[in-house]
C-alpha positions in Angstrom: 14.0 62.9 45.3 15.3 60.2 47.6 12.4 57.9 46.5 13.3 58.5 42.9 16.9 57.7 43.5 16.0 54.5 45.3 13.7 53.5 42.4 16.4 54.0 39.8 18.9 52.1 42.0 16.4 49.1 42.3 15.8 49.0 38.6 19.5 49.0 38.0 20.1 46.1 40.4 17.3 44.1 38.6 18.7 44.8 35.2 22.2 43.8 36.4 20.8 40.6 37.9 19.0 39.7 34.6 22.2 40.4 32.6 24.2 38.2 34.9 21.7 35.4 34.5 21.6 35.7 30.7 25.3 36.2 30.2 26.4 32.6 30.6 23.7 31.3 28.1 24.7 34.0 25.6 28.3 33.3 26.0 27.7 29.6 25.6 25.7 30.2 22.4 28.3 32.5 20.9 30.6 30.6 18.6 29.1 27.1 19.3 29.2 25.3 16.0 26.3 23.0 15.1 25.4 21.0 12.0 21.7 20.7 11.0 21.0 17.6 8.9 18.1 17.5 6.4 14.7 17.0 8.0 12.5 14.1 6.7 8.9 14.3 5.9 6.5 16.8 4.3 7.6 20.5 4.8 10.8 19.2 6.3 13.0 21.6 4.4 10.9 24.6 5.5 11.0 23.5 9.2 14.8 23.1 9.0 15.2 26.5 7.5 13.1 28.1 10.3 15.2 26.3 13.0 18.4 27.5 11.4 17.2 31.1 11.5 16.3 30.7 15.2 19.7 29.2 16.0 21.7 31.9 14.1 19.8 34.7 15.9 20.7 33.1 19.2 24.4 33.2 18.3 25.0 29.6 17.3 27.2 29.1 14.2 25.3 26.8 11.8 27.5 25.0 9.4 26.4 25.5 5.8 25.3 22.7 3.5 28.3 23.4 1.3 30.7 22.8 4.2 28.9 19.6 5.2 29.1 18.4 1.6 32.8 19.2 1.4 33.5 17.3 4.6 31.6 14.3 3.2 33.7 14.4 0.1 36.9 14.5 2.0 35.8 11.6 4.2 34.4 9.7 1.3 30.9 9.7 2.8 28.1 9.9 0.1 24.4 10.6 0.3 22.8 11.0 3.7 25.3 10.9 6.6 24.8 7.6 8.5 25.1 7.1 12.2 28.6 5.7 12.0 29.8 8.6 9.9 28.5 11.4 12.0 31.4 11.3 14.4 33.9 11.7 11.6 31.9 14.6 10.1 31.5 16.3 13.5 35.3 16.0 14.0 36.0 17.2 10.5 33.9 20.3 11.0 34.5 20.8 14.7 30.8 20.9 15.5 29.5 20.4 19.0 26.1 19.1 18.1 24.3 17.4 15.2 20.6 18.2 14.8 18.1 16.3 12.8 14.3 16.2 12.6 11.2 14.7 11.1 7.9 16.1 10.1 4.9 13.7 10.1 1.1 14.0 9.9 -1.3 11.7 11.6 -5.0 12.0 12.5 -5.3 15.4 11.0 -2.4 16.8 13.1 1.1 17.9 12.3 4.2 17.0 14.3 7.8 18.1 14.2 10.3 16.3 16.3 13.9 17.7 16.6 16.7 15.6 18.1 20.1 16.8 19.3 23.1 14.5 19.3 26.4 15.2 21.0 29.2 15.7 18.5 31.7 14.2 21.0 30.2 10.7 21.3 27.1 10.6 19.3 24.8 10.1 22.2 21.3 11.7 22.1 21.2 14.6 24.4 17.4 15.1 24.0 14.6 16.1 21.7 11.8 18.6 21.5 8.5 18.6 19.6 6.1 21.1 18.0 2.7 20.1 16.9 -0.9 21.1 16.2 -3.8 21.0 13.8 -2.2 23.2 11.2 1.3 23.7 9.7 1.5 26.9 11.6 2.1 24.8 14.8 5.4 23.4 13.5 6.4 26.9 12.3 6.7 27.8 16.0 10.2 26.3 15.8 11.2 29.7 14.3 10.2 31.6 17.5 11.6 29.3 20.2 13.6 26.6 18.6 17.0 27.8 19.8 15.6 28.5 23.3 14.1 25.1 23.7 17.1 23.2 22.3 19.7 25.3 24.3 19.5 23.0 27.3 20.9 20.2 25.1 23.2 22.3 23.0 24.9 23.8 26.1 26.0 20.3 27.1 27.2 19.4 23.6 31.0 19.2 22.9 33.0 18.9 19.7 35.1 15.7 19.3 38.0 17.8 18.0 38.6 18.8 21.7 39.8 15.2 22.3 41.8 14.6 19.2 43.1 18.0 17.9 45.6 20.4 19.5 44.0 23.8 19.1 46.4 26.7 18.2 47.2 29.0 21.1 49.4 31.6 19.4 46.9 33.3 17.2 47.2 30.9 14.3 44.1 30.2 12.2 42.2 27.2 13.5 42.4 24.1 11.3 38.7 24.0 10.7 39.0 27.5 9.1 41.9 26.5 6.9 44.8 26.5 9.2 47.2 23.7 10.0 45.9 20.5 11.7 47.8 18.4 14.2 46.3 15.1 15.1 47.0 13.3 18.4 47.4 9.6 18.7 44.1 9.2 20.6 41.2 7.9 18.6 37.6 8.1 19.8 35.2 5.3 19.5 32.5 5.8 17.0 29.3 4.4 18.5 26.2 3.7 16.6 23.7 6.6 17.0 20.6 5.5 18.9 17.4 5.7 17.0 19.1 6.4 13.7 17.9 3.3 11.8 14.4 3.6 10.2 12.3 0.5 10.6 11.6 -1.9 7.7 7.9 -2.2 6.7 6.5 -5.4 8.3 3.2 -5.4 6.3 2.1 -3.6 3.2 -1.4 -3.8 1.6 -2.7 -1.8 -1.3 -5.7 -1.6 -3.7 -5.2 -0.8 -7.4 -7.1 0.3 -10.4 -5.7 0.6 -13.9 -5.8 -0.7 -17.4 -4.3 -3.5 -19.5 -3.6 -3.6 -23.2 -3.2 -7.1 -24.9 -1.9 -8.0 -28.3 -1.9 -11.6 -29.2 -1.5 -13.4 -32.5 0.3 -15.5 -35.0 0.2 -16.8 -38.6 -1.7 -20.1 -39.2 -1.6 -22.3 -42.3 -5.2 -23.5 -43.0 -7.2 -25.3 -45.7 -8.1 -23.0 -48.5 -11.4 -24.8 -48.9 -12.5 -23.6 -45.4 -12.2 -20.0 -46.6 -13.2 -20.0 -50.3 -16.5 -21.7 -51.2 -16.3 -24.0 -54.2 -12.7 -25.1 -53.6 -12.5 -28.8 -53.0 -8.9 -29.7 -52.6 -6.1 -29.9 -50.0 -4.4 -26.6 -51.0 -3.6 -24.2 -48.1 -3.3 -20.5 -47.4 -1.7 -18.5 -44.6 -3.9 -16.2 -42.4 -3.4 -14.0 -39.4 -5.1 -15.0 -36.2 -5.1 -12.6 -33.3 -6.7 -10.4 -30.7 -6.0 -6.8 -29.8 -7.8 -4.8 -27.1 -7.7 -3.1 -23.7 -9.8 -3.2 -20.6 -9.9 -1.8 -17.1 -8.9 -4.0 -14.1 -9.0 -3.9 -10.3 -6.6 -5.5 -7.8 -5.2 -6.0 -4.4 -1.7 -6.8 -3.2 -0.1 -7.6 0.2 3.3 -8.3 1.6 4.1 -9.7 5.0 7.6 -9.9 6.7 7.3 -11.8 10.0 10.9 -11.0 11.0 10.2 -7.2 10.7 7.8 -7.2 13.6 8.9 -6.2 17.1 12.6 -5.6 17.3 13.1 -6.7 13.7 15.7 -9.4 14.1 15.3 -10.7 10.6 13.3 -8.3 8.4 14.5 -9.6 5.1 12.3 -12.5 4.0 8.6 -12.4 3.5 5.6 -13.5 1.5 3.8 -11.6 -1.2 0.3 -12.2 -2.7 -1.4 -10.3 -5.5 -4.7 -10.6 -7.4 -6.0 -8.6 -10.4 -9.1 -9.1 -12.5 -10.6 -7.4 -15.5 -13.6 -5.1 -15.2 -16.1 -4.8 -18.1 -14.2 -7.0 -20.5 -16.1 -8.4 -23.5 -15.3 -10.0 -26.9 -17.5 -10.5 -30.0 -17.3 -12.2 -33.4 -19.3 -12.9 -36.6 -21.4 -16.1 -36.7 -19.8 -19.1 -38.5 -20.4 -18.8 -42.3 -22.6 -15.8 -41.8 -21.1 -12.4 -42.6 -21.9 -9.5 -40.2 -24.0 -6.9 -41.9 -23.8 -4.7 -38.7 -22.4 -4.8 -35.2 -25.8 -6.1 -34.1 -25.1 -9.3 -35.9 -22.0 -10.1 -33.9 -22.1 -12.7 -31.2 -21.0 -11.7 -27.7 -18.5 -13.9 -26.0 -18.0 -13.8 -22.3 -14.4 -13.0 -21.6 -12.3 -12.6 -18.5 -8.7 -11.7 -17.5 -7.3 -12.9 -14.2 -3.8 -12.6 -12.7 -2.7 -14.2 -9.5 0.8 -14.4 -7.9 2.0 -15.8 -4.6 5.4 -16.7 -3.2 8.5 -15.5 -1.3 10.3 -12.2 -1.6 13.6 -11.2 -0.1 15.0 -7.7 0.4 18.2 -6.0 1.7 18.7 -2.3 2.4 22.2 -0.8 2.2 21.8 1.9 4.8 19.7 3.0 7.8 17.0 5.0 5.9 14.1 3.8 3.8 15.4 5.9 1.0 18.7 4.0 0.8 19.4 1.5 -2.0 17.5 -1.7 -1.5 17.8 -5.0 -3.4 14.9 -7.4 -3.9 14.6 -11.0 -5.2 11.6 -13.2 -5.4 10.3 -16.7 -6.4 6.6 -16.7 -7.2 4.0 -19.0 -8.6 1.9 -17.2 -11.2 -1.4 -17.9 -12.9 -2.6 -15.6 -15.8 -5.8 -16.5 -17.6 -7.4 -15.0 -20.6 -10.6 -17.1 -20.9 -13.6 -17.2 -23.2 -17.0 -18.9 -23.1 -16.0 -21.9 -25.3 -19.6 -22.7 -26.2 -19.9 -19.3 -27.8 -16.4 -19.6 -29.3 -17.6 -22.6 -31.4 -20.3 -20.5 -33.1 -18.1 -17.8 -34.6 -16.0 -17.7 -37.8 -13.1 -20.1 -37.8 -10.6 -17.4 -38.9 -11.5 -15.4 -35.7 -10.9 -18.1 -33.2 -8.0 -17.7 -30.8 -7.7 -20.1 -27.8 -8.5 -19.4 -24.2 -5.2 -19.4 -22.4 -4.3 -20.2 -18.8 -0.6 -19.6 -18.2 0.9 -21.3 -15.2 4.5 -20.4 -14.4 7.3 -20.0 -11.9 8.6 -16.4 -11.8 12.3 -15.8 -10.9 12.6 -12.0 -10.4 15.0 -9.4 -9.0 15.1 -5.6 -8.8 16.0 -2.6 -6.7 14.4 0.5 -5.2 16.0 3.8 -4.2 14.6 7.1 -2.8 15.5 9.9 -5.1 13.7 12.5 -3.0 13.1 11.4 0.7 9.4 10.5 1.2 8.4 12.3 -1.9 9.7 10.0 -4.7 11.1 6.5 -4.7 11.8 4.5 -7.9 11.8 0.7 -8.2 13.0 -1.3 -11.3 12.4 -5.0 -11.6 12.5 -7.8 -14.0 11.6 -11.5 -14.0 11.9 -14.6 -16.1 8.7 -16.8 -16.3 9.3 -20.5 -16.7 6.1 -22.0 -18.0 4.3 -24.9 -16.5 1.2 -25.1 -18.7 -1.0 -23.1 -21.1 -4.2 -24.9 -20.1 -6.3 -27.7 -21.6 -8.5 -25.3 -23.6 -5.6 -23.8 -25.5 -4.3 -27.2 -26.5 -7.7 -28.3 -27.6 -8.3 -25.3 -29.9 -4.8 -24.9 -31.4 -2.8 -28.1 -30.8 -2.9 -31.0 -28.4 0.9 -31.5 -28.3 1.6 -27.9 -27.2 4.0 -27.5 -24.3 4.4 -24.8 -21.7 4.9 -21.1 -22.5 7.9 -19.0 -21.3 8.1 -15.3 -20.9 9.6 -12.2 -19.1 8.5 -9.0 -17.4 9.9 -5.5 -16.9 8.4 -3.1 -14.4 8.8 0.4 -13.2 7.3 1.9 -10.0 7.1 5.5 -9.0 6.3 5.6 -5.3 5.2 8.6 -3.1 5.1 8.4 0.7 1.9 10.4 1.4 2.8 11.3 5.0 1.0 14.6 4.4 -2.2 12.5 4.8 -0.9 10.4 7.6 2.1 8.2 8.4 2.3 5.0 6.4 0.1 5.9 3.4 1.8 5.5 0.0 0.8 5.9 -3.7 2.5 3.8 -6.4 2.2 4.4 -10.1 3.2 1.1 -11.7 4.1 0.4 -15.3 4.6 -3.2 -16.6 5.4 -4.9 -19.9 5.4 -8.6 -20.1 5.4 -11.2 -22.9 4.7 -14.9 -23.1 5.8 -17.1 -26.0 4.0 -20.3 -26.9 4.9 -22.9 -29.5 1.7 -24.7 -30.6 2.1 -28.2 -31.9 -0.2 -31.1 -32.9 -3.7 -31.5 -34.1 -6.7 -29.8 -32.5 -9.0 -31.6 -30.1 -11.6 -32.2 -32.8 -9.3 -34.9 -34.3 -10.3 -37.1 -31.4 -13.7 -38.8 -32.0 -14.5 -38.6 -28.3 -14.3 -34.8 -28.6 -17.5 -34.8 -30.7 -16.3 -34.4 -34.3 -15.3 -37.7 -35.9 -13.7 -37.0 -39.2 -15.4 -38.6 -42.3 -14.2 -38.1 -45.8 -11.7 -35.4 -46.8 -10.4 -33.6 -43.7 -10.4 -30.2 -45.5 -14.2 -30.5 -45.7 -14.7 -31.1 -42.0 -17.0 -28.6 -40.2 -16.7 -29.9 -36.6 -16.3 -28.0 -33.4 -12.8 -26.8 -34.1 -11.1 -26.3 -37.4 -8.6 -29.1 -38.3 -5.1 -28.2 -39.2 -4.0 -29.4 -42.7 -2.5 -32.9 -42.8 -0.4 -35.0 -45.1 -2.9 -37.1 -46.9 -5.7 -38.5 -44.8 -3.8 -39.2 -41.6 -5.3 -36.7 -39.1 -2.3 -36.9 -36.8 0.3 -36.1 -39.5 -0.1 -32.3 -39.2 1.7 -30.1 -41.8 -0.3 -26.9 -41.2 -1.2 -24.9 -38.2 1.0 -22.4 -36.5 4.6 -23.0 -37.4 6.2 -20.2 -35.5 6.0 -19.3 -31.8 3.1 -17.1 -30.9 3.7 -13.9 -29.1 1.3 -12.7 -26.4 2.1 -9.1 -25.4 0.7 -7.3 -22.3 1.2 -3.7 -21.2 -0.3 -2.7 -17.9 -0.5 0.5 -15.8 -2.0 0.7 -12.4 -2.3 3.2 -9.6 -1.9 1.6 -6.2 -2.9 3.2 -2.9 -1.9 1.4 0.2 -0.7 1.4 3.8 2.6 0.3 5.2 2.9 -0.9 8.8 6.3 -0.3 10.4 
């Protein structure tokens, strides 16, 4: 009987001791107000929800998203709360701590990092991590999130303690709708350490996609070249053009030297891109020989190449990669749609369009913005292309006095940060429309005897390498035919880019 009494007494003392040890932590948790910001990365919303459940079960008061949004509205803070604004928000809501987190995936493992900042001064009090091979590892924040973060939350204090006189006569606290009395003391608002996400210093991507091209204009030509038996200088109008699509492959890279290391000047860099057609071909009927079937058509080796290189500047209005970012660029561009000119000389004259090699300077601008953090960023851009040349072949075929071509481009990018694969991987669906306008002038290269087709007799009967444009009388240089209006060259391109960004 005595032993039983001693046993119950010992158990009672142990339970009392445990209660005494746990009481301070429980008391500290009860009523402590905390704000949990959105978590970045894949499954970030789920990880945040699990942590909130853990904190609420431990007795912490987690401020709702609606309260945080209302505080932002009152303070005029939009979008994601920045480092400089968090002190104001913490004071407005009377929260002791601000918690944020990020989920990332690298080398087939998942990692959740949660960081606690002091509401009083914004200093980082500490962080904890959960990780493993599966997503179940980061779900562990539900079981012990509050317990592991309590060592930091217990030291957190609200900034309202320093600037607000709390009611002592049973009045409703100001942060629950009661009267607010501000003191003259104003706390400093330090920048929160570690809150600015790094700029990308280097990006490289491979692309695959398709291009559609529509090129053409109306040319005035000798009727005698089209209708056998006509022997005079009368002319007719005919359409000359090309329409088709082809697959293409490419590579693109951006490098910003100032974004390396501590990133003192991450704004200016260089960009290089290259795209080339895959499996592109063209064919036409032989000169003065109608095609009875597709087997009669002559194959013409054809290729499309696009190269750009130059400088690009960028500026982000905020600490996060999802924030609004402006871009501007100056690039040299080369876009060539070329044919085998020897084969081109053997097809019907009314099917001939010139090989074109556009050289231009592109002046462009645009912006990008993260609609959904990590998951979807959009970018819009446009540029004006000031022509330098259309290439010697184009002038030889359609007019030796032709000048440079001008144009423009509009582009849309839909970008997904594929951190669910591993950090830095991105996928970009890019849509582009661009157009070049060329005004062809002068006689074709065949008018020059050195080109191999000295004109003899009536020019409308000439059957040299290239068809002569109609002239006034017999003066080969006095051109009255050809292409009177600017020729439009339309391109529509889509491409899927898969790349890696170094930060």
